[in-house]
C-alpha positions in Angstrom: 69.7 31.3 114.0 66.9 31.5 116.6 67.5 34.9 118.1 67.3 38.4 116.4 70.5 38.9 114.5 71.0 42.4 115.9 71.4 41.0 119.4 74.5 39.0 118.5 78.0 40.3 119.2 80.0 41.8 116.3 82.3 38.8 116.4 79.3 36.4 116.2 77.7 38.5 113.4 80.8 38.4 111.3 81.4 34.7 111.9 77.9 33.9 110.8 78.3 35.9 107.6 81.7 34.4 106.8 80.3 30.9 107.5 77.3 31.4 105.3 74.9 30.8 108.2 73.2 34.2 107.4 73.6 36.6 104.6 75.0 40.1 105.0 71.7 41.4 103.6 69.8 39.6 106.3 72.1 41.0 109.0 71.6 44.6 107.7 67.9 44.1 107.4 67.7 42.9 111.0 69.5 46.1 112.2 67.3 48.3 110.0 64.2 46.8 111.6 65.7 47.5 115.0 66.4 51.1 114.0 62.9 51.6 112.8 61.6 50.3 116.2 64.0 52.0 118.5 65.4 55.2 116.9 62.2 57.2 117.1 62.4 56.6 120.9 66.0 57.8 121.4 67.0 59.9 118.3 70.6 58.6 118.1 70.9 57.9 114.3 70.6 61.2 112.3 71.2 60.0 108.7 70.1 56.5 108.0 72.2 55.0 105.3 69.8 52.1 104.4 70.4 52.1 100.6 74.2 52.3 101.0 74.1 49.6 103.6 72.0 47.2 101.5 74.2 47.7 98.5 77.4 47.0 100.6 75.7 43.9 102.1 74.8 42.6 98.6 78.4 43.1 97.5 79.6 41.1 100.6 77.2 38.3 99.8 78.4 38.2 96.2 82.0 38.0 97.4 81.2 35.1 99.7 79.4 33.3 96.9 82.4 33.7 94.7 84.7 32.1 97.3 86.5 35.2 98.4 87.8 35.5 101.8 85.9 38.0 104.0 87.3 40.3 106.6 87.1 40.0 110.4 84.0 42.4 110.5 82.3 41.0 107.5 78.7 42.4 107.3 78.8 44.0 110.7 76.8 47.4 110.8 78.4 50.3 112.5 77.4 54.0 113.1 79.7 57.0 112.5 79.6 60.3 114.4 78.5 63.4 112.5 82.1 64.6 112.7 83.5 61.8 110.6 83.4 61.6 106.8 81.4 58.8 105.1 81.8 58.9 101.3 78.8 60.4 99.6 77.0 61.5 102.7 77.0 65.0 104.3 79.2 65.5 107.4 77.0 68.0 109.1 78.6 68.4 112.5 75.0 68.9 113.7 74.7 72.4 112.3 72.3 73.5 109.5 75.2 75.4 107.8 76.9 72.1 106.9 73.8 70.0 106.0 75.0 69.8 102.4 78.7 69.2 103.1 78.9 65.9 101.2 82.1 64.0 101.9 84.2 63.1 98.8 85.8 60.1 100.6 85.7 58.1 103.8 87.7 59.3 106.7 90.6 56.9 107.5 88.9 55.0 110.3 85.7 54.5 108.3 87.9 53.3 105.4 89.7 50.8 107.7 86.4 49.4 109.1 85.1 49.1 105.5 88.2 47.3 104.5 87.6 44.8 107.3 84.1 44.1 105.9 82.0 46.3 108.3 79.2 48.3 106.8 78.2 52.0 107.9 74.5 52.0 108.6 74.0 55.6 109.8 75.5 58.8 111.0 75.0 59.5 114.7 74.1 62.5 116.8 76.5 64.8 118.8 76.4 68.3 120.3 76.5 71.0 117.7 80.0 71.3 116.3 81.1 69.1 119.3 81.1 72.5 121.2 77.6 72.9 122.6 78.3 70.8 125.7 78.6 67.3 126.9 74.9 66.4 126.3 74.2 65.0 122.9 71.9 67.7 121.3 72.5 69.3 117.9 71.0 72.2 116.3 70.2 70.2 113.3 68.9 66.9 114.8 67.7 67.7 118.4 68.3 65.7 121.6 69.4 62.1 121.9 67.9 60.3 124.9 69.6 57.9 127.3 68.0 54.5 126.7 68.1 53.8 130.5 66.3 57.0 131.6 65.2 59.8 129.4 65.7 62.2 132.3 69.5 61.6 132.2 71.9 62.5 129.5 73.5 59.8 127.4 76.7 61.8 127.7 78.8 63.0 124.8 80.1 64.2 122.6 79.9 60.8 121.0 76.5 60.1 122.6 74.7 59.0 119.5 77.1 56.2 118.8 76.9 55.0 122.5 73.1 54.9 122.4 73.0 53.2 119.0 75.3 50.4 120.3 73.5 50.1 123.6 70.1 49.6 122.0 71.3 47.2 119.3 70.8 49.5 116.3 74.5 48.9 115.5 77.1 46.4 116.7 79.8 49.0 116.7 80.1 52.8 116.8 82.8 55.1 115.7 83.2 58.3 117.9 86.0 60.5 119.0 87.4 61.7 122.3 89.4 64.7 123.4 88.6 64.6 127.1 86.0 61.8 127.7 83.7 62.0 124.5 83.9 58.2 124.1 84.5 57.0 127.7 81.7 59.2 129.4 78.9 58.1 127.1 80.1 54.5 127.4 79.8 54.8 131.2 76.4 56.5 131.0 74.9 54.0 128.4 76.4 50.7 129.7 78.7 49.9 126.9 82.4 49.5 126.3 84.5 52.2 124.7 88.2 52.9 123.7 90.1 56.1 123.6 93.4 55.1 122.0 96.9 56.5 122.4 97.5 59.7 120.4 98.9 58.4 117.1 97.5 54.9 117.4 94.7 55.3 114.8 95.0 57.4 111.6 92.4 60.1 111.3 91.6 63.3 109.5 90.0 66.0 111.7 89.9 68.8 109.2 86.5 70.4 109.1 86.3 72.3 105.8 89.0 72.5 103.2 92.7 71.5 103.2 93.9 73.3 106.3 94.6 71.4 109.5 93.7 72.7 113.0 96.2 73.9 115.6 98.3 71.7 117.9 95.6 71.2 120.6 93.1 69.8 118.1 95.8 67.8 116.4 97.0 66.1 119.6 93.9 65.9 121.8 91.3 64.5 119.5 91.4 60.7 118.9 88.8 58.6 117.1 87.6 55.6 119.1 85.2 52.7 118.9 82.2 51.6 121.0 81.0 48.0 121.4 78.7 46.0 123.8 81.6 43.6 124.7 85.3 44.2 125.2 86.0 41.4 122.8 84.2 43.3 120.0 86.1 46.4 121.1 89.3 44.5 120.7 88.3 43.4 117.1 87.7 47.1 116.2 90.9 48.1 117.8 92.9 45.5 115.7 91.3 46.8 112.5 91.6 50.6 113.3 95.3 50.4 114.5 97.9 51.3 111.8 99.2 54.0 109.5 97.8 55.9 106.7 99.5 58.5 104.4 96.7 60.9 105.0 97.7 61.2 108.7 101.4 61.6 109.4 100.6 61.4 113.1 99.8 57.7 113.0 102.7 55.7 114.3 103.7 52.2 113.1 103.7 50.5 116.5 102.6 46.8 116.8 99.1 46.4 118.2 100.3 44.1 120.9 103.4 44.7 123.2 105.5 42.2 125.0 104.1 40.4 128.1 104.9 42.0 131.4 106.6 40.0 134.1 104.8 38.9 137.2 101.3 40.1 138.2 100.5 43.3 136.5 100.3 46.2 138.9 97.1 48.3 138.9 96.9 51.7 140.6 93.5 52.5 141.9 92.3 56.2 142.3 88.6 56.5 142.9 88.6 60.3 143.5 91.2 61.9 141.3 92.5 65.1 142.8 90.3 64.6 145.9 87.5 66.7 144.5 84.8 64.3 145.5 83.2 61.2 144.0 79.6 59.9 144.2 79.2 56.8 146.4 77.9 54.6 143.5 80.9 55.5 141.4 83.3 54.8 144.3 81.5 51.4 144.6 82.0 50.7 140.9 85.7 51.3 141.2 85.9 49.1 144.3 83.9 46.3 142.5 86.2 46.5 139.5 89.3 46.4 141.7 88.0 43.3 143.3 87.4 41.7 140.0 91.0 42.4 138.9 92.3 41.0 142.2 90.3 37.8 141.5 91.8 37.8 138.0 95.4 37.8 139.5 96.3 41.5 139.2 98.4 43.3 141.8 95.8 45.9 142.7 97.0 48.8 144.9 95.3 52.0 146.0 97.6 55.0 145.5 97.3 58.5 146.8 96.5 60.3 143.5 97.4 60.6 139.8 100.2 63.0 138.8 99.7 66.8 138.7 95.9 66.6 138.0 95.0 70.3 138.7 98.0 71.6 136.9 97.2 69.5 133.9 93.5 70.7 133.9 94.6 74.3 134.0 97.1 73.8 131.2 94.6 71.9 129.1 92.0 74.7 129.4 94.4 77.5 128.7 95.9 75.8 125.6 92.5 75.0 124.1 91.1 78.5 124.9 94.2 80.2 123.3 93.9 78.1 120.1 90.1 78.5 119.9 89.8 82.3 120.7 90.4 83.7 117.1 87.6 81.7 115.6 85.1 82.0 118.5 83.2 85.0 117.1 82.5 83.1 113.9 81.8 79.7 115.5 79.5 81.3 118.1 77.0 82.1 115.3 76.9 78.4 114.1 75.9 77.0 117.5 72.2 78.1 117.6 70.2 79.6 120.4 71.8 78.7 123.8 74.4 76.5 122.1 77.2 78.9 122.8 76.7 78.9 126.6 79.1 76.0 127.4 82.1 77.4 125.5 81.2 81.0 126.3 81.5 80.2 130.1 84.7 78.4 129.5 86.1 81.3 127.6 85.1 83.7 130.3 86.7 81.5 132.9 90.0 80.9 130.9 91.2 83.8 128.9 93.7 83.2 126.0 97.4 83.2 126.8 99.9 85.5 125.3 102.4 84.2 122.8 105.1 83.8 125.5 102.6 82.2 128.0 101.5 79.8 125.3 105.1 78.7 124.6 105.6 78.1 128.3 102.4 76.1 128.4 103.6 73.8 125.6 106.6 73.1 127.7 104.4 72.4 130.7 102.4 70.0 128.5 105.5 67.9 127.7 106.6 68.0 131.4 103.3 66.7 132.6 103.3 63.9 130.0 106.8 63.0 131.4 105.4 62.8 134.9 102.6 60.5 133.7 105.1 58.3 131.8 107.1 57.8 135.0 103.9 57.0 137.0 102.8 54.4 134.4 106.3 52.9 134.3 105.7 52.0 137.9 102.0 51.1 137.6 101.3 49.8 134.1 97.6 50.3 134.6 95.4 52.8 136.4 91.8 52.1 137.4 89.4 55.0 138.1 86.1 56.6 137.0 85.3 57.9 133.6 82.9 60.3 135.3 82.7 60.8 139.0 78.9 60.9 139.2 76.1 58.7 137.7 74.5 60.0 134.5 73.5 63.7 135.1 70.5 65.6 133.8 70.7 66.9 130.2 72.5 70.1 129.5 73.7 70.6 133.1 77.0 71.8 131.8 75.4 74.7 129.9 72.9 75.7 132.5 75.0 77.9 134.7 78.5 78.2 136.1 77.9 75.7 138.9 76.6 73.1 136.4 79.6 73.7 134.1 82.1 73.4 137.0 80.3 70.2 138.2 80.6 68.5 134.8 84.1 69.7 134.3 85.1 68.2 137.6 83.2 64.9 136.9 85.2 64.3 133.7 88.6 65.2 135.1 90.3 61.9 134.8 89.2 61.7 131.2 90.5 65.2 130.5 94.0 64.6 132.0 94.5 61.3 130.3 93.5 62.8 126.9 96.0 65.6 127.7 98.9 63.2 128.2 97.8 61.1 125.3 97.5 57.7 126.9 94.9 55.0 126.2 91.8 54.3 128.2 89.1 51.7 128.0 85.7 52.2 129.6 84.0 49.0 130.8 80.6 48.6 132.6 80.5 47.2 136.2 76.8 46.8 136.8 73.6 48.8 137.5 73.0 51.1 140.4 69.7 52.8 141.1 68.5 51.7 137.6 71.4 53.4 135.8 74.6 51.8 134.4 77.9 52.2 136.3 81.4 51.7 135.0 85.1 52.5 135.2 88.0 53.1 132.9 91.3 51.3 132.7 94.2 53.6 131.7 97.5 52.4 130.4 100.9 53.2 129.2 101.2 54.8 125.7 100.6 52.2 123.0 99.6 49.5 125.4 95.9 49.4 124.6 96.4 45.6 124.7 97.0 45.7 128.5 93.9 47.9 129.0 91.7 45.6 126.9 92.8 42.5 128.7 92.1 44.0 132.1 88.7 45.3 130.9 87.9 41.8 129.7 88.8 40.4 133.1 86.3 42.8 134.7 83.6 42.0 132.1 84.1 38.2 132.6 83.4 38.6 136.3 80.7 41.3 136.2 78.8 40.7 132.9 77.5 42.6 130.0 74.7 45.1 130.4 73.4 45.7 126.8 71.6 45.6 124.5 68.7 47.3 126.3 65.2 48.4 125.3 64.9 52.1 125.7 63.7 53.5 129.1 63.0 50.0 130.5 66.5 49.5 132.0 66.3 45.7 131.0 68.3 43.6 128.7 66.7 43.1 125.3 66.8 39.3 125.6 
């Protein structure tokens, strides 16, 4: 094969390994060479799993030589966020306190990707404990840089995976999202990302020991993949969907639902809540809308999404109430300045009383009902993942104005996480040297509709990555 193997799509990589055109060892070595070239520039991969990856690739090649059938992701390297367990490797959460917290087993999504033949090649950076802000900087590993512009954040909290995929260090990344942590770095780095329906993918979000977190952490956090193409994102989705006895939340719903009659209706909201949207982001939404019209969708602008501000308030109060008892201990793990982001949020949103919390849980269900009714009429919603282009690093923890600005920018991600529906981030082009993009939100458990619409956008607007760091150009 004439081109560098790391430049191929995940689908092409797996096909080449299954067909014997290349060995899994060659594929892994190509990615390790790319990591050695690029990671010193961007600091996205925190723990390189070179020995583990080579051994896994050798096993794959032995299986192929023995005539065994290989999986749909055979030999494909992927990164794993520092929140998510990889057997035999520390799950550090970016804090020195956990640097020796070796995982006894793979987390369910890692296990599912491995079973499909994919190979974990490294852990990836994130904000310390996923709490230090949106910008990907951890106390243990430092800052991750946006490969398009080192003066802009790559987003977060799954920014390490987005950067690794965007620069060709891995074909797939595994992050998680509770309010934009996959979709925002996807938009900021020019890749595709999926936040699934709550309960679509099995997971285990316990940090230390056997105890599970409270209801907000159980219901808001979903693991989700990154890829350079929507087709690769679909492959990862098909592998990750399903059940696992370690996660009773995972629901046995088919990965694909029935076709919808007639042209699929798409509601367009460029400025959710009317709080303002940057001209380049508004233009990205308009461009994506035109692409969907060209693909035969029934695209309609609507006044707004349901109950946005009410949902944002309820989200904030529920999370603050659940988090408040542990904050004094957690604060000490975040390092110098790492507590500013959550500290400002706690000052702004005091914990609710027991009676207030019970009422908030009812409000949560009521808002979910309003969204279900909205999406029953409009099966898809097109809008921004973030209402600005990539912002400067650590804006959200600089001061109250910066925190409010970032909170406003991610508002459509926050509300869609709150109601538990799926969203696919897809690039739309480049504006002022930075990637732009949108998200397609869908009905619960209809990720398939979101992916198909995102593919229609990608087919008409193209793929932006892989890129060489800071040059803003395809690595062709």
